[in-house]
C-alpha positions in Angstrom: 26.3 39.3 7.3 27.6 37.3 10.3 30.5 35.4 9.8 30.7 31.7 10.6 33.0 32.5 13.0 31.2 34.6 14.5 27.7 32.8 14.4 30.4 30.1 16.2 31.0 33.0 19.3 27.3 33.8 19.7 26.4 30.5 19.8 28.8 29.4 22.4 28.0 32.4 24.3 24.1 31.2 24.3 24.6 28.0 25.2 26.7 29.2 28.1 24.4 31.0 29.7 22.0 28.3 29.2 24.6 26.0 31.1 24.9 29.2 33.7 21.5 29.1 34.6 21.1 26.1 34.6 23.9 25.8 37.2 21.7 29.3 39.1 18.7 27.1 39.2 20.3 24.1 40.2 21.7 26.1 43.3 18.7 27.4 44.2 16.5 24.0 44.3 19.8 22.6 47.0 19.0 25.7 48.6 15.2 25.8 49.0 15.8 21.9 49.6 18.1 22.9 52.5 15.6 25.7 54.0 12.7 23.2 53.9 14.1 20.5 55.9 15.0 22.7 58.1 11.1 23.8 58.5 9.7 19.9 58.4 12.1 19.3 61.8 11.2 22.1 63.1 7.7 21.9 62.4 7.6 18.2 62.8 9.9 17.7 65.9 9.2 14.8 67.1 8.8 12.9 63.4 11.7 11.2 62.2 13.1 11.5 58.8 15.2 9.6 57.2 15.6 11.2 53.4 14.9 14.4 51.9 14.5 16.1 48.2 12.8 17.8 45.8 9.1 15.7 44.7 8.2 15.2 41.6 4.2 17.0 42.0 5.2 20.9 41.0 3.1 23.4 41.4 0.3 24.3 43.4 -2.0 21.8 44.8 -6.3 21.8 44.1 -8.6 19.5 46.2 -11.2 17.8 44.9 -13.6 15.1 46.0 -14.5 11.7 44.2 -16.6 8.6 45.1 -15.6 9.9 48.8 -12.9 10.3 49.2 -10.6 13.6 48.8 -7.8 13.9 46.6 -5.3 17.0 45.2 -4.2 17.8 41.8 -1.0 19.5 40.4 -1.7 21.2 36.8 2.0 22.2 36.4 2.9 18.2 36.5 -0.2 16.6 35.9 -0.6 14.4 39.4 -2.6 12.8 41.2 -1.7 12.5 44.0 -4.5 10.3 47.1 -2.6 11.6 50.1 -3.6 12.3 53.8 -2.3 15.9 54.8 -2.0 16.8 58.1 -1.2 20.7 59.7 1.9 21.2 62.5 -0.6 20.3 65.1 -1.3 16.9 63.3 -4.8 18.3 63.0 -5.9 15.8 59.6 -6.8 17.8 57.5 -8.1 15.5 54.5 -10.3 14.0 56.9 -11.6 17.2 58.0 -12.5 18.0 53.8 -13.8 14.3 54.2 -16.3 15.1 56.7 -17.9 18.5 55.7 -18.1 17.2 52.3 -20.3 14.7 53.7 -22.0 16.4 55.7 -22.7 18.4 52.5 -24.5 15.3 51.1 -26.1 14.0 53.9 -29.4 17.0 53.0 -29.5 14.3 50.1 -29.8 11.1 51.8 -33.8 9.4 52.1 -34.7 7.9 55.3 -38.0 6.3 53.9 -35.5 5.3 50.7 -33.3 2.9 53.2 -34.3 -0.2 55.1 -34.1 0.5 59.4 -32.5 -2.6 61.1 -31.8 -1.8 64.6 -33.2 -0.4 68.0 -34.8 3.2 68.1 -32.4 6.1 70.4 -29.4 3.1 69.5 -26.9 5.7 67.5 -26.8 5.1 63.7 -24.7 4.8 61.0 -25.8 5.6 57.8 -24.3 2.5 55.9 -23.5 1.2 51.9 -23.4 -2.6 51.6 -23.4 -5.1 48.6 -25.8 -8.2 49.8 -21.6 -10.4 48.4 -18.9 -8.1 49.8 -17.6 -10.1 52.2 -16.4 -7.4 54.2 -20.2 -6.7 54.1 -20.6 -9.2 55.8 -18.5 -9.1 58.3 -19.5 -5.6 59.5 -23.3 -7.1 59.5 -21.4 -9.9 62.0 -19.8 -7.2 64.0 -22.4 -5.7 64.7 -24.4 -8.8 66.1 -21.6 -9.3 68.5 -22.3 -5.3 69.3 -25.9 -6.0 70.0 -24.9 -8.7 72.0 -22.6 -6.7 73.9 -25.2 -4.6 74.9 -23.5 -2.1 72.2 -26.5 -2.1 69.5 -26.9 0.5 67.1 -29.6 1.4 64.6 -28.5 0.7 61.1 -29.6 3.4 57.8 -28.7 1.0 55.0 -28.7 1.9 51.2 -27.6 -0.9 48.7 -25.4 -0.3 46.0 -26.7 -2.5 43.2 -23.6 -1.9 40.5 -20.0 -4.1 41.8 -21.7 -7.5 41.5 -23.9 -8.4 39.7 -26.8 -10.3 41.6 -26.5 -7.4 44.2 -29.5 -6.0 42.8 -31.6 -9.0 43.1 -30.5 -9.6 46.1 -31.6 -6.4 47.5 -34.7 -6.4 45.7 -35.6 -9.7 47.3 -34.4 -8.2 50.8 -36.9 -5.6 50.5 -39.6 -7.5 49.1 -40.0 -10.1 52.2 -42.3 -9.6 55.2 -39.8 -10.5 57.3 -37.1 -7.7 55.8 -34.6 -7.7 58.8 -34.1 -11.6 58.8 -34.2 -11.9 55.3 -30.9 -9.0 55.4 -29.4 -11.3 57.9 -30.4 -14.7 55.9 -28.6 -13.2 52.9 -26.2 -11.9 54.8 -25.1 -15.1 56.4 -25.5 -16.9 52.2 -28.6 -18.0 52.8 -31.0 -16.2 50.8 -33.6 -18.7 50.0 -34.6 -20.0 45.9 -35.8 -18.1 43.7 -35.1 -14.6 45.2 -38.6 -12.5 45.7 -39.4 -9.8 43.0 -41.8 -6.9 43.7 -42.8 -3.3 41.8 -41.8 -1.5 45.9 -38.8 -3.0 46.4 -37.7 -3.6 42.5 -37.9 1.0 42.6 -36.7 0.9 46.2 -33.6 -0.3 45.2 -33.5 2.1 42.1 -33.7 4.9 44.2 -30.9 3.9 45.8 -28.5 3.4 43.1 -29.6 7.1 42.8 -28.4 7.9 46.1 -25.0 5.8 45.6 -24.4 7.5 42.5 -25.2 11.1 44.2 -23.1 10.2 47.2 -19.4 9.8 44.8 -19.8 6.1 46.9 -17.8 3.9 44.9 -16.4 0.9 47.5 -17.8 -1.2 50.4 -18.9 -0.7 53.0 -18.8 2.4 53.1 -20.3 3.8 56.8 -21.2 7.9 57.4 -20.3 8.1 61.1 -21.8 11.0 62.5 -20.9 13.1 59.8 -17.5 11.4 59.4 -17.1 9.3 56.2 -15.6 5.3 56.9 -14.2 3.5 53.8 -14.0 -0.4 54.7 -14.4 -2.5 57.6 -12.7 -0.1 59.7 -13.0 -1.9 62.8 -10.5 0.1 65.0 -11.9 3.0 64.2 -15.6 1.9 65.1 -14.9 0.6 67.6 -13.7 4.2 69.1 -16.7 5.6 68.0 -18.8 3.1 70.0 -16.6 3.6 72.7 -17.0 7.3 72.0 -20.4 7.2 72.0 -21.3 4.2 74.6 -18.3 4.9 77.0 -17.2 2.5 79.4 -18.9 2.1 82.9 -16.2 2.2 85.8 -17.2 -0.1 89.2 -17.3 3.3 91.8 -14.6 3.1 94.4 -15.4 0.6 97.1 
């Protein structure tokens, strides 16, 4: 039978062992951090870091796609990361993964269900839009301005009808109009006539668009797909860069 003194000694010994393990774990963490920081400065020599230390994320990371976006999950610490991952060469691996996922889903798109606006032969933009989305309306004005600059695009448009309450009825109005392009621009300029037009074909196309939006995982508007690359929101700088790539600025010949 253990005496109280012996039990106390054993407990103290066990506690001491636990403390020693914690101290060793802390020392290992500090050493690992120093090694990691040195590697960080070596791999990304052009970047300046003001602070460095342990992150709350533990264990391996796994990549997932949701709503047209790439995200990362750490099951050990139960963290979800909406982040951008770069390799040591500065390549945006998250963007590459997002583009690959978009290309995979492009086969689900039926151009016959889309409203197509713009001249044939112009660069094609796949556009997910909402008639009551302010940024979608700004994007429509942007495309009009680019057309006047000689940079028109051919827009393959799918309506997102689950965000604003009148989006579906306004989309149906556009699709039921005799001049769909004129009705589109008028609606996006806030000049929708009342009452809104309805028709069986328009309703069917709005429903089909909603199914396409769900299958593509689109959750925000506007969302553009430019040559397989997903642009979330009205990112004018990225769109301008794409336009310039499709239609390089002509340089004057030397005199």
